[in-house]
N, C-alpha and C positions, 0 to 999 in steps of 0.2 A: 718616842712616840705618844706620849700622853702630855705635852705639851709643857714640862717641866725640866726643860732646858737647863736651868741653873742648878738644880739638881745632880742632873745627867755630867754636867761638866766637873762638879764637886766631887763627885765619886769616883771619875773617870783619872782625876789629877792624881788620886793617891797610889798609883800604880804606873810601871814604866813599859811595862810589857809589848809585845805586838798588839795584843788584842785591846788594853788602856790606848795606846797611842791611835789604831783603827777608829775605836768610839768616838774619840774626839776627832779624827778628823771625820765621821760620818755627820756629827752635830754641824759642823760647819760647813761640810758638803749641802746638808739640807738647808741653811740658809743662804749657801750661794746660787744654787739651783732654784731657790723657790725666790727668789730676789733679783738677780742676774745682777748685782751691784759688786764692780768691779775689785772694790777693799775688800770685799769678804771673798770674793774668788782666790786674792792673791794669799789670803789667810789660809784655804782650805787648801790650795795647792801645796803650801809649806806645810802643814800639818800632815797632808797625806803621803808628802815625801818621807816625811820623819817615819810615817809608818810603815812605808813600803821598806826603806832601810832597815829598821828595826826586825820587821819580818823576815827580812832575807836573813840576816846575821843569826836570829836565831833557827831558820830553816837549816842551815850549815853546821850550827851546832847539833841540831837532834839527827842527820843525817851521817854526824860521825859517830855518834853512840845509839846505834839502833835499838839497845835496851832501853832507851828513855821513851820507846815507842806508846804512844797513849791511847791509839786507837787499835780496832780488832780487825778493823778493814782495809785502812789505808796506810802506805807505809809511813816510815818515821819523818816527820816534821812535814807532812800534808797540810795539817792545820795552818803552819805558817804559810806554805806556799801558798792555801788561800787566800789568808789575811793579805799578804802580797797581791795576788790578782785581783781581789777587792779594791785595795789602795790604787792600783794600776787603773781598775775600770774607771772609779770615780774621779780620777787625776785626769784621763782622757776626757771625760765630758767637762769638767772644769776649763781643761785647755779649748776645744771647740769654744766654748762658749765667750772666750777671752778674745779681745780686738785683737789680738797678733794671729797673722797666717801662720808664721814659723810654729808659734805655740799647738796651733791646731794640727799643723801638720804630724808635731810631735805627739799628740793625743791620741792621732790614727795609729802611730805605729805602738802608744802603749796597749792600745784595742789588742794588737796583734799579739803582744807578750800576753797578756792577761789571756786570751784564747788558747795558746799552747799549753799554759799552766793548767786552765778549767778542762781542757781535752782531755789532758794525761789523767786526771782527777776522777772524768766522768767514764773515762777508759776502766781504771781500777775498780769502779764501782759497778760497772756493766758485768765486768768479769765474775764478780763477786756474786752478783743477784743470778746472773746465770748460772753458776756452780751450784748454788743453793736453791734453785728453782730445778735444776735437772736431777741432782742428786740427793736433794731434801739432807743436804748436810746441815748440822747441827752450828749454830752459831761458836759453842765451846770448840769446836773439831777447826773453825773455818780460824777463830783467833787464835787458836795455838799454834798455826803455822808459823815456821821461823821467819823473821824477818834480817837479811843479812844483804851483805853490799850487792849481792847481785839482783836483788830488787831495783834496783837505781841503775840507768844506764847513764853513762857519760857520752855525752856526743862528741867523737873526736873531731869535728870539723862540720862546717856548715852544712855539707854535703851530707853526712850523717845524720846530724840534726834532722834535718828536713825528712830522713827517710823514717826517722825513729818516730817523729809526730804522725807520721801516716801511717805506721802498723796499726791496722785497727782488724776484727773479728765481725763476721757476720752479726750484723744487731739483734739482739732478744725482741726488739721490741720498736717501734715507731717513735716511742718515749726516749730511747735510747739513739736513734737514730742510726742509718745503714752505712755502714763502711765503705762499699761499693759504688753508692751514689754521694759525690760529695754536696752537689746540690740540695738533695735532701737533708744531710745532717751537719750542712755549714761547714764545709771544711776549708782546710788550709789548702791554698796555692801551693804546688811543690813550687813551680818554675820562680813563682814570687818569694817563696822562702829561699831558693837559692841563689836568685839575684838580689835580694834586699842587703841592706847595710847592716846586717847585725852581728859585725863581729864581737861585739861587747856582750854580747847574749851568752856567748860558748864559751869555753876554756877547753885549751888540749891535753890531755888526759899524759898524764905521767906515767909512759910505760913500766918503767920500774918499780912505781908503787905498788905493794902487794895488797893492802887494804882499800877497802870500799873507798871509792871516791867521791865527794859532794859535789853536785852540779849547782849552775848558777840559776837553771832553769828547770822546774820541777820536772819530772819523764813519767814518776809513778811506776810502778808495777810492769815496765813494758818485757822484762825477763828473756831478753832476746841474746842467744848467744853470737858471740860475731867476730868473724875473723880478723887478720889485721888490717886490712881494706876497709874495715867498717860494716860492709854487709852483711845481713842477715844469713845466716847459715840455712834455716828454713822456717820461713815468717808461718807457713801453714801449722809449724807444730803449736803456736802461740794461740790457735783459734779454739776457743773454750766453749764447745756446744754450739749448736747452729738453731735450737729450737726456739721459736719466741714462746714470749711470755703471754699468756691467754689473759688478757685486759678486757673484762667485762664491761660495757658501760651500765651505769646504775642511776637511778633515780636521786633526787640531791636529798639526803636525810637532814636530821636537825643537827647543828654542829653539838660536839662534845669536846670537852677538853679532859685530858689526864696531866695532872700536876707532878707525876711521876715521871712522866717521858716528855714530858713538854709538848705532846701533839694535839693537834685540834683537828677530828676527822668531821667529813662532811661538805667538804668543799671539792673533790677531785672526781673526775669522772672516768681518768687515765693517769695511770703512773703507777710506779709500785706500789708494794704493800709497806708503809712506814714501818710498821710493826718489824720487819726484818731487820732494822738497824738497832733493835734492842735498845736499852736504856742508858749507853754509853752517851756521855753529854759530848765527847769530842766529836763521834760519830755523826751525831743528831746536826752538830752545830757544819762538819764537812759537807755533810749530805744537803741541808736546807740550804748554806751558804752557796755551794755549787750550783746547785737548781738555780737559784735566784741569778745570780750572774752569769752564768751561760746561757739561760733563756733570756735574759735581758739583752745579750748580745746578739742570738740569733733574732729577737724578734726588733731590734734596731735598725740592724743593717739589712733586714728584709724590706722595711719600710722608705730606706731610703730612696728621694723622688730620681726622674731619670735625671733631672739638672744638677744631681750631686754625683751620677753613677761613675766618676772616673774615680772620688775618692775609695771604691771598692778595692782598685789595685794596690792602694798601701796595705788597706786591711788583709789584703792576701786571701778572703774566705768568704762565702755565700751566707746569707740568711737562711731563715726556717722559721715562718711566722707561726704556723699551726705546731712545732715542736717548742718553739720559745715559750710561747702562751702556756702550753702544756708544761713544762718546766716550772713555770711560774706558779702555776697551779700547786704545782706537787709540794713547791717552798713554803706556800701559804698556811700548810698544815700544820706550821709549825709553831709557839708561843714562843718564840727569839725576836733579834731585832730583822734576822734575814726573811722570817714569816710575815712580819708587818711590813718590810718593804716591798717583797713580793706581791703583797695584799694591795699596798699603795701604787705599784705599777700595773698591776691588773687593771684596777678599777680606773686609773687615769688612761690607761689602754683603750679602754671600751666606751671610756666617758668623753674622753678628749680628741683623740686618733682616729675610732672606727666612729666614732660620734658625726665627724665633719665628712663622712665618706658616705657615699650614696650605692653604688654597686655593690650590695650585700645582700643575700638572702633574709626575708623576715622571719624565716624558721627553718629548721634542719641543722646539720653540724657545724656552719662556720657563720650561722647567725648569732647575734648579740645573746650571750646565754643570762637571762634576764633574771630568773631566779637564782642560779647560782651568784651573779652579783650579790642581788638582795642578802642571800643568805651571808655572804662573805663581809659585807659591808656591816650586817648586823652584829656579825662576830667580832669585828673589830672595834665598831661603838660601844659593843659592852666592855672590851680589854680594856679599851683608851677612851673613857668615858670622857676627860676632858681634853681630849684631843680638836681642835678645830680642821685639820686636815680631814677628821672623817666626814665630819658636819659637811666640809667642801663638798666631799665627793658625795655625800648623800643629796646635796642640790643641784648637782652635776645630774644625778639619776631620776632626780625629778623633773629635772628639764629636759631629759630625755624621752621622759615618759610624757610630754606636752603638759606637765603642770606648774607653768614657770611662775607661777603665783606662788606656790609653795616653795618653791626654790627659793625666790625673795623673801619669803616669811622666813627662811631657814638663818639665812644670811643678813636678816637684820635683827638678830638677838642683842641683848645689849650688853652682854659678858664678852669681852672682846680676849683674842688670842695674845699671849706673851709675846709671841715671836711677830714681829713687823711685816716678814715676808709674807707670813701664814695669813694676818689681818689685811694685808695689800691685795692677796691674791682673791679671797673673799670680796672685798670691796668691787674689784674688776668686774669677779664672776657676777656681783649684783649688778653692776651697770650694764653688761651685756644681756643678762637677761630682760633686763628695764627697757632696752633697747628692741628687743624680741617683741615686747608685750605692748609698744609705740608709747611706753610711759615715759615722756622724752625729758619731763623736769627731774624726775627721779635720776633717770639715765645720768642726764649731764651734772647732776648732786656728785654722784658716785664716779664719776670720771675726775671732775675737780679735786673729790678728796683723795684719788691714787696720787696725784702730784704730792702730796706731804708725806705720802707711805712708801713710797718707791721713786726710784732713780732712772729707772730701766729706760722709758720712753715716753718722755713727757711731752714730746711733739704727737704724737696718738691720742695721749689724754684730752691733751687742746682742743683735737680736731674732734673726738669723738664727743665732746661737750660742745662745740659749738655747732654740728650738724644737727644735735638736738634741736637747738634752738631755730634752726634754720626751717625747721619741719612744724615748729609751732609758729613761726612767722607765717608760713604757708598757710596753715589752719586757720589763723584770726584774721588773714590779711582783709578778707570780705568784710566778716559781720564784725570784728571789733579791730579797726586797722589801729587804734593806738596802741592797744595791748601787744598788735603784731609789731609795733615798730619799735618798743621795748625791746621784743625778741630779737628783731634784725640788729637792733644797737650790738646786744649781748654777743649773738652769734657772731658778728665781725669782730667784735672783741678778743673774743676765744682764738679764732680762726688765724689773726694777726699774730697771735704767740708762736703759731705753729713753726714759721722759717726760723725763730730763735731757737728751736730748742732737736731741729734735727740737722743730722749728719754728721753728729757729734759720737755716737756709740757705733759701736763695730761689732759685726761678726764675719770670724775668720777675712779679717783685713777689708771688709767691703761694710757698706753702709746698711743698717739694717732695712729689709726690703719695703716693710711698712711705713717708715720714715720716708724713704723716696717717692712712696706713694700717695701720702697725704701732703709732704711738701711740694709736689707736681701739682696736686690739685687747686692747692690755694693760687699757685701761680698762674694756673690756668684760667682761673676765675678772675684773676687781677686781668690778665690781659684781655679778657672778652668783656671786663666792664671798661675798660680804656677803647678797646675798638668798638661798642655798640653804646657808648654814651650812658650807661647807667650806674644805679648803684652797685656797690658791691653784692649786695644780698641777692639782686635781682640777674646778675650773671652766672649764679650757680647753677649747675642743670640738674640733671635726673637725680632724684633723691641720694643724698650722698649716705643717707642712714639705712637705706634698703640696698647700696651698694656695700655697706659694712656687713649688713645682716649676711650677704651672699658669701663674702670671704668668711664668715665663720659658721657658715651653713647654718642659720636660725632659722631658715623655712621649714627644716627639718625638725624643730624643735615647737613649731606653732600648731596650735590648735584650726580648725576650719575659718572661724571667725576671724583669728588673726592673720593669717594666710588672706582674707578675703581684704581686710582692711590695710593689708601691705600690697593690693593690687588698687588700691582706691589712690593712696601714696602715690603708686607709681603713675598711675592716670593724670596726677594732676598738671604734669607737665607740657600732656597735650590736650589739657583742656580749655574753656573756653577763657579762665581766668589767667592763662598764661600762654594765650595764642598769640601773641607778636612776637614773645620771647621763642614760641616751639617753631616758626616759620624761619628764624635764622641759626636755628640747631643743624650743627654739623652730621654727618653720618657717625662719627663714634659715640654720639650721644644719644642717637635712635637707637644704637645696636646695644647702647647699655640698657635702654629701657626694654626692649625686645628680651634681651639675655635674662635679667630680672623677672620680667613678666613669665617667660616661660617657666622658669625654675618654679614659681609660686605656682602656677598652674599645673606642674608636674606634680607636686606636693599636694594638691588637691585631688589628684588622678585625675586631670582632666589634658590628659597625653595628646590627642590629636589637635587640640589649640595649641598645645606648647609647641609642635611641631610644625604647623602649619605657620604659626609666629615668627619661628625662628628660620624656617625655609624661605619668606618672604622678605624679612628685613637684614639679615645678615651673612645667612652661608652664602648666598650667589655673590657677594660682595668682594671686592680683591683685596686681597691683603695688604698689599701697598698703600691702600687708601685710609688703612688704621696707622700708617708711621707718622711718626713727627714728635719733635722735641715735647711738646704738651698733650700730645693726644693720647687717647684711653688706647692703647693696643690690647690690651686682654680680652675685649667682649667677644670677636673671631675665634679664638681657640676656645675660649671657653663655650660659645656655641656650639662647637663638634664636643667637646665634652657631655653638654647638655643634650646635646641628641643621643649620645651613647646612654646616658642615665635614663632618658625616656622610653628608648628600647629595653633597656633592662627593666623599670617598672613595666611595661606592658606584660615582658616575660614572667617576672615575678607574682604578678597578679595571676596569671593565666595558667602555671603550671607548679606540679609540687617541687620541692626542693630536692635537689640529689641525696641520696643516701651511699655512704660509703661501704664497698666490701673490700674485705682483701684475699689474697688468693690463697688457693686451698695451700695448707701448711706441710699438707703430706707431700705435695710436690714441689719439685727445686725451683725456685726463682732466681736469676739474676738482682732483680731489687723486689724484696718482698714486701716494702713499703708503699708499692706505687698503688694508687688507688684504680678502682675501677668504677663507674657509675654507672646507676641501674636504667635504662634505656625506658624511661616512664612519659619519656618527650616528645610530641608530632615530629614530624621532619619542617614543619613551617616553623616550630617552635624554635628550632636548631637553626633554623634559618634568620631568624632575630638574635640570637646568641651572634652569629657570625656577622651580621651589619653591625651589630653594639662593637664588637670586637675591630671591623675595620674603622671606627670613628676613633676608639681610643687610638688605633693605631696612627692616625693621623695628628693627633693631637702630642703623643710622643716623640712624632718626625717633626714635630714646630718646631722655629728656631727661637731664642731667648722673647721671654715678651713677660711684661708686668706682673709679678706674684706670679710665675711660673710655678713655684715651690709647692705654693699650697696646692694648686690644681694637679701638679705632679703626684702627691700624697694620694689622692682622689684618683688619679689613673695607675699607680701603683695598686690601691686596693684593688680595681674593678680589673685588673689583668687578673691579678692572684685570684678573684673570685670565678671568671670566666674560667681559667687553668681548670678548676675544679670541675667545671663541667665539659671538660675534652676540648675547651677554645684557646687555641696557642694564639695570642698577639706578638707577633715579634718586636 
């Protein structure tokens, strides 16, 4: 995590334990996921499979010898079960990123297996924390309890395995989730588990064997007495305490690191007190690692766009965005690989995923925690001063704060990362920020540089470099025609390269959506040039740069003057300079201009103008008029999404954010984690939210359209936000 990968690999090669092999797998995994290169993904898959196999063998040995238990909280072999789950989780990510649909589906089954293991570990931890909290039991007493074979449950069939994995206690806090509400805690679907093809995951017990049996899937301290038919005799006796932990929100203090425990305090507003886990390095590793992996699972699954919702049936459980991010914050407290990766995931979530979404409150519980993220980033940059990963996140944070120039400066340093994949990410980020700043020449140079650094999507790199010169051509067309002609020539040269490099990469056996998009755009302009009898450069429609800015939500990062510049670039197409061509433009191009202008106006808080523009130019048009092989069909559904975003903007500017209140803990509640919202809004504002929800519902029900997954992420986030305000979007 400090950009010294060669030294890391050298040290990790000195051992053959599950931990060493997992470490080597992590190194290659980072390279694979940062660069999306197939050769490195294959290497990562092999190393992670080796780590998983070794962890499995060492877990079995530990289970056969309970006396070897190194943890004072978790059962024997838990540390190896965690290694296996981490390897499965990373393998799943790599599998989904490969070009094979079969491997992608296998990846989702690995997610499922990892979830079962992590869920059992979290259940053990919940029991320990609840018992310690309710009885004030000293650690010495807790750690002295015997670890016997009865603490491990061997599932005798798929059915009993499904039952065991679902034995849950009332949750002590939102942090651990709610056993009675699967949608809240991110739970395994029992039907899916029973119907799934999991014969290889469980072994029948040898009924004549008297010793503790070892399991192939980690089940933790379930402590269930079973009849011969495998059913629980009394599940209620397994519930330890039902009083929730009292977790008070706190202001973010300065970060402090304790060398003796490897803990860094100061990042969390929720979560159990890390001191309860003492100084046992195995306990700290398991706690931080399980929170990292389980939190990441819940977060990823919660953000799957509607277009990929069917994949949830393979996974078999639901996500929980709020709980997932809380667990990542908990893991980030530890100065180990788990803490560093958790910090990276948190910053990536807020800067990349949340950064492209619009329907989010500007303040309150679910808003971007600017102060916490700044503190976390500061801690990580101090801890890993040589790492360009944190420099990249710093640049993203600056861009999110509308300081695009500062972001570009951070990414323009002379010192390069030894990881080529990180260097490529930085150059790509710089190119996008230059695009948002309308610094077209620097934008083009950056994307051309990406071609030599990364092999993921050369078609997109050529496209972005080329359309930057389209804007320069239009800028100088009247006043400096010779200069404009040079940019026209360069634009056409670069854009002609796009079809040569698209269609070769696959994601889940399908072409990359952005590759399909840029290839179609170039073909569309070619066809128009032939039909209209004009040069290729003059057949290009509404600003393709502004189109790219929209899909990367650059408008959200711009300042007022930059938004005004975007409006000017968009107006060029319908100006007197392009009057002849504009008269020929079909509905889809006019709709593109309307949607992009409305988005810029919304970010300028000129919402009435934005709504009027969309209603006049797009909303009333028939969907079938946007259909066609080379037509742009995305403006129509995106216009409906923009209407929802405009309504949210009006609501958020006029109403306070909701504050969560929890049910009275002294009163029984079937679901203590359900939140009620303070009724501080007027009925008219509530009507705005209902109307906002109706627009989102229309987009959700839309048939497939171009780049729908990108819009789907925004829609999913919007629905989650409205749900917090008591508005359900079915």
